[in-house]
C-alpha positions in Angstrom: 0.0 0.0 0.0 1.2 3.4 -0.8 2.3 5.4 2.1 0.6 8.2 3.0 2.7 11.5 3.1 2.1 14.9 4.9 1.7 16.8 1.3 -1.4 14.3 0.3 -2.8 14.6 3.8 -2.9 18.5 3.3 -4.6 18.3 -0.2 -6.9 15.9 0.8 -7.8 18.2 3.6 -8.0 21.2 1.4 -10.5 19.2 -0.9 -12.7 18.4 2.0 -12.7 22.1 2.9 -13.5 23.2 -0.4 -16.3 20.5 -0.8 -17.7 21.5 2.6 -17.8 25.2 1.5 -19.4 24.5 -1.9 -22.2 22.3 -0.1 -22.7 25.3 2.4 -23.0 27.6 -0.6 -25.6 25.2 -2.1 -27.9 25.4 0.9 -27.5 29.4 1.1 -28.6 29.5 -2.6 -31.5 27.0 -3.2 -31.6 27.9 -6.8 -27.9 27.0 -7.3 -28.2 23.6 -5.3 -27.9 21.3 -8.0 -24.9 23.3 -9.3 -22.9 23.9 -6.2 -23.7 20.5 -5.0 -22.1 19.2 -8.3 -19.1 21.4 -8.0 -18.4 20.0 -4.4 -17.7 16.8 -6.2 -15.2 18.1 -8.5 -12.2 18.6 -5.6 -13.2 15.2 -4.1 -12.9 13.6 -7.7 -9.6 15.1 -8.4 -8.1 13.9 -5.0 -9.2 10.5 -5.5 -8.5 10.0 -9.2 -4.9 11.5 -8.6 -3.8 10.8 -5.2 -5.7 7.6 -4.3 -8.2 6.1 -1.6 -6.4 7.4 1.5 -6.3 11.0 0.1 -9.9 10.8 -0.8 -11.1 9.3 2.8 -9.5 12.3 4.5 -11.1 14.8 2.2 -14.5 13.0 3.2 -13.9 13.1 6.7 -12.5 16.7 6.9 -15.7 17.8 4.7 -17.9 16.2 7.3 -16.0 17.8 10.6 -16.1 21.2 8.6 -19.7 20.8 7.7 -20.6 19.9 11.4 -18.5 22.6 13.0 -19.8 25.4 10.5 -23.4 24.6 11.1 -24.8 21.4 12.8 -24.5 17.4 12.9 -27.0 16.9 10.5 -25.3 19.5 7.9 -22.2 17.4 8.7 -24.1 14.2 7.8 -25.4 15.7 4.5 -21.9 16.8 3.7 -20.7 13.6 4.4 -23.4 11.9 2.0 -22.5 14.2 -0.8 -18.9 13.8 -0.6 -19.0 10.1 -0.5 -20.6 9.7 -3.9 -17.7 11.2 -5.7 -15.0 9.3 -3.4 -17.1 6.1 -4.2 -16.7 6.9 -8.2 -13.2 7.8 -7.8 -12.3 4.6 -6.1 -14.4 2.5 -9.0 -12.4 4.4 -11.5 -9.0 3.5 -10.0 -10.1 -0.2 -9.9 -7.9 -2.5 -12.1 -6.8 -6.2 -12.2 -4.8 -8.1 -14.4 -6.4 -8.6 -17.8 -5.5 -12.3 -18.0 -8.3 -12.9 -15.3 -11.0 -12.1 -18.1 -9.1 -14.1 -20.6 -7.1 -11.3 -21.9 -3.2 -11.0 -22.6 -1.0 -11.6 -19.3 1.0 -8.3 -20.0 -2.0 -5.8 -19.9 -4.1 -4.3 -16.7 -8.0 -4.3 -17.2 -9.8 -1.1 -15.6 -13.3 -1.0 -14.1 -15.7 -0.6 -17.1 -17.0 3.1 -17.5 -20.5 1.6 -18.1 -20.4 -0.1 -14.8 -19.4 3.4 -13.0 -22.3 5.2 -14.8 -24.5 2.6 -13.3 -23.3 3.5 -9.7 -23.4 7.2 -10.8 -27.0 7.0 -11.7 -28.0 5.0 -8.7 -26.2 7.3 -6.3 -27.8 10.7 -7.9 -31.1 9.0 -7.5 -30.5 8.5 -3.9 -29.2 12.1 -3.3 -32.3 13.2 -4.9 -34.7 10.9 -2.8 -32.7 11.9 0.6 -32.7 15.5 -0.4 -36.6 15.7 -1.2 -37.2 13.7 2.1 -35.3 16.4 4.1 -36.7 19.2 2.6 -40.4 17.4 2.8 -41.3 17.3 -0.9 -44.8 16.5 -1.3 -48.0 17.3 -3.2 -49.0 20.2 -0.8 -45.3 22.1 -1.4 -45.7 21.7 -5.0 -49.4 22.9 -5.1 -48.3 25.9 -2.8 -45.7 26.7 -5.3 -47.9 26.5 -8.2 -50.8 28.5 -6.4 -48.2 31.3 -5.8 -47.4 31.3 -9.6 -51.3 31.5 -10.3 -51.7 34.2 -8.0 -48.9 36.3 -9.4 -50.5 35.7 -13.2 -53.7 36.8 -11.7 -52.3 40.0 -10.4 -50.4 40.7 -13.6 -53.4 39.6 -16.0 -56.7 39.7 -13.9 -58.7 39.1 -17.3 -56.9 35.7 -18.2 -59.2 32.9 -17.7 -57.6 30.0 -15.7 -59.3 26.8 -15.5 -59.1 25.3 -11.8 -59.0 21.7 -13.7 -56.0 22.4 -15.6 -54.3 24.1 -12.5 -54.8 20.4 -10.5 -53.4 18.8 -13.7 -50.5 21.3 -13.5 -49.8 20.5 -10.1 -49.8 16.6 -10.6 -47.5 16.7 -13.5 -45.2 19.1 -11.5 -45.2 16.7 -8.7 -43.7 14.3 -10.7 -41.6 16.3 -13.3 -39.5 18.1 -10.8 -37.8 14.8 -9.3 -37.4 13.7 -13.0 -35.7 17.1 -13.8 -33.6 16.7 -10.7 -32.5 13.5 -11.5 -31.5 14.0 -15.1 -29.5 17.6 -14.2 -27.7 16.1 -11.2 -26.3 13.0 -13.2 -25.5 15.5 -15.9 -23.7 17.6 -13.6 -21.9 14.7 -11.7 -20.7 13.4 -15.1 -19.2 16.6 -16.3 -17.3 17.0 -12.9 -16.1 13.4 -13.4 -15.0 14.2 -16.9 -13.5 17.7 -16.0 -11.7 15.8 -13.0 -10.3 12.9 -15.2 -8.6 15.9 -17.6 -7.2 18.2 -14.8 -5.3 14.9 -13.2 -4.2 13.6 -16.7 -3.0 17.1 -17.5 -1.0 17.2 -14.3 0.1 13.5 -14.8 -1.3 12.2 -11.6 -4.1 10.4 -13.1 -4.1 6.7 -12.1 -6.5 5.5 -14.4 -5.4 6.0 -18.1 -7.5 8.4 -20.3 -10.3 6.7 -22.0 -11.8 7.3 -25.5 -15.3 8.5 -24.4 -17.2 8.0 -27.2 -16.4 4.2 -27.7 -16.3 3.5 -23.9 -19.3 5.7 -22.5 -22.5 3.3 -22.3 -24.9 2.3 -19.6 -24.6 -1.1 -18.0 -27.2 -3.5 -19.3 -28.6 -4.0 -16.0 -29.7 -0.6 -16.2 -32.3 -1.3 -18.5 -34.5 -3.3 -15.7 -34.0 -0.5 -13.4 -35.3 1.9 -15.9 -38.3 -0.2 -16.9 -39.0 -0.8 -13.4 -39.0 2.8 -12.5 -41.6 3.4 -15.3 -44.1 0.9 -14.0 -43.7 2.1 -10.6 -44.4 5.7 -11.3 -48.0 4.8 -12.2 -48.7 3.6 -8.6 -48.6 7.0 -7.3 -47.6 8.2 -3.7 -44.3 8.1 -2.3 -43.2 5.2 -4.5 -43.9 7.0 -7.5 -42.0 10.0 -6.3 -38.8 7.8 -5.7 -39.6 6.0 -9.1 -39.5 9.5 -10.6 -36.0 10.3 -9.2 -34.9 7.1 -10.6 -36.3 7.7 -14.0 -34.7 10.9 -14.3 -31.3 9.9 -13.3 -31.2 6.4 -15.4 -32.9 8.4 -18.3 -30.1 10.9 -18.3 -27.6 8.1 -18.1 -29.2 6.6 -21.2 -29.4 9.8 -23.0 -25.8 10.7 -22.5 -24.8 6.7 -23.7 -26.9 7.7 -26.5 -24.9 10.9 -27.7 -21.8 8.9 -27.2 -22.8 6.5 -29.2 -23.8 9.1 -31.8 -20.3 10.4 -31.8 -18.9 7.3 -32.2 -21.0 6.1 -35.1 -20.5 9.3 -37.2 -16.7 9.2 -36.8 -14.9 9.7 -40.2 -18.2 10.7 -41.9 -18.0 14.4 -43.8 -21.4 15.3 -42.5 -20.4 14.6 -38.9 -20.1 18.1 -37.6 -23.3 19.6 -39.0 -25.3 16.5 -37.7 -24.2 16.6 -34.4 -24.7 20.2 -34.1 -28.0 19.8 -35.4 -28.9 16.7 -33.1 -27.8 19.0 -30.2 -29.8 21.8 -30.7 -33.0 19.9 -31.6 -32.6 18.2 -28.4 -32.6 21.4 -26.7 -35.9 22.2 -28.2 -38.0 19.4 -29.0 -39.0 16.4 -27.3 -38.9 13.7 -30.2 -35.1 14.0 -30.8 -34.1 13.4 -27.2 -36.4 10.4 -27.1 -34.4 9.1 -30.3 -31.3 9.7 -28.6 -32.6 7.8 -25.5 -33.6 4.8 -27.5 -30.1 4.9 -28.9 -28.6 4.8 -25.5 -31.2 2.0 -24.6 -30.0 0.3 -27.8 -26.4 0.4 -27.6 -25.7 -1.1 -24.2 -22.3 -2.8 -23.3 -18.8 -2.9 -21.6 -15.9 -1.3 -22.8 -12.9 -2.3 -20.7 -9.9 -0.1 -21.1 -6.5 -2.2 -21.3 -3.1 -1.1 -20.6 0.4 -2.4 -20.1 0.7 -3.2 -16.2 4.1 -2.2 -15.8 6.3 1.0 -16.8 4.5 1.7 -20.1 2.9 4.4 -21.8 -0.9 4.4 -20.5 -2.0 7.4 -22.8 -3.5 5.0 -25.4 -5.5 2.6 -24.0 -7.1 -0.5 -25.9 -11.0 -0.6 -25.5 -12.5 -4.4 -25.7 -16.3 -4.8 -26.3 -17.7 -7.6 -23.7 
């Protein structure tokens, strides 16, 4: 085991302090909760991917202690929960074993598949959304109050505008489930962006333990994620608390499949003369229309696999790993 020195302790402690401050900023500015919450994952990921498990453990503990001292024990536990997620992702990213154990060459190392990391990321993002919703008391009454405030504001600005009570009630029901879906999708996107930025930072500083990967060919969802996604779709029709949990899961895993679909699209269009305009058109249409986004989601559901990065196991250049499909 690598011996932990004072420098690594200091780097881990600094990362933990930074993460705790970002989480605190997320609670002070509720509208920026998801953004600040995702940014809090960045220093933890950088430490975990660049300095290993011991340094990231120090970062998580410091973040929890700072949160407890700064506000309360409950806030410290909340900070601990948020920082454990990127810590766990960095741990998975650093896992490797001889490729011979998987039937590969003896001189190569096989790294933990990015598809499995995505499975953990989506699951943990859904857990965070559920826990945050429980803490803040998210329910139909809360959503109804927000919609009523909006309706009241519209009435004050345009008193002559007729508002159908039935339509308002349908809007409340729709928003009740749409909000956790949106939260789940945004949280996954933010965490994945933080992971990507962290990998590039540690690679640039030559601190990366895991080799750089070809994202378009390796970023896919695990096949088991399809069953979770389908179960969430069914569960959302049962209503109640179960449906709210299912909505968070649906949003998180749906975002994973959408990202996977875009990665697959990048991979499939390589070498084509029309690649750039088609990709730009797909991104633009996906932001403004629902159908293109559904098509990308279906592509992500269709193209599920594992791409294992293989690199030389001793004193070799790991900048160009080989991805194999399983």
